[in-house]
N, C-alpha and C positions, 0 to 999 in steps of 0.2 A: 646402173645399177647393178651389173655384174660385177663387175670391179669390187663395191662395198657390200655384197653378197659375199664377195670371197674373203673380203678382211673380216667379215662377221663368223665366217665359218672356220677361220683361221685361229683366231680370238677363242670363242668357244672349246674348239681340242684342248686349251690349254696348254698345249705345249710353246718351252719355248721359242722368241719371236726369229731366232735363226732356222729352225725346227722345221715350225708350223707351214708355212709358206709350198717350200716344197715336199713335204710330208701329203698337202692337201694336193697339189698340183699331179705329185704321182699316183695318186687315187683315182684323180678324176682321168686323168691318161691314161688308165687301166681301163674305162670303160667308154675310150673311144671319143675324151674332148680332151684336143690337144693346147686349149688357151681358156683359163679362167674369164678372161672376157666373153668367151660364148657361153660358157656354164648358165643353165637355169635352173630352178629349186629341184625339177624331176630329175636331171641328170645328178644333183648332189646327193638324192635321194638312192639313186643307184648305186652310186660308186659309195654309201657307208660301209657295206661289206666290206670294200679294201680301204675303207679308213679303218676301221677298227681293225683290222691287219697289221694295220703302218700304224697305229698309234700305239699297239700293246709290246712296238719294241719298247717304248720308253714311260709309257706308265701302268700302273699295276689295274687289272682287271676292272673290279672297283669302281677306278676312275675312269677305266674306257666305257663299260657300260656309261655311268653316268652322265661324262661328255656325251655322248654318242643321242642318248635319251633327249639331251637339252637342245643337241644340234638337229635333231627331228623335228623335235617337238617347232623348233624355229622356223626351218624349212617349212611345216606346216601351216602357220601361223606365217610367213609370208605371201604363200601363192594360196592364203585364203580357205584352205580343205578344212 
């Protein structure tokens, strides 16, 4: 599930396939998760502020906020919250 969740989050960032995976990995690493295979939904939720900063390099602010809302909603859905 963890690899699939990682890929789902990467897709929802809206970033190019060459940029998205590294961006998400760096956001996870910033909150202490060294491998996406070990990341759980709560780890991604903790990493959202880090992901916001990194996505802002590539996307306009409105797109970043829209994508983050989609990511957060997906994470809550997956976790059953």
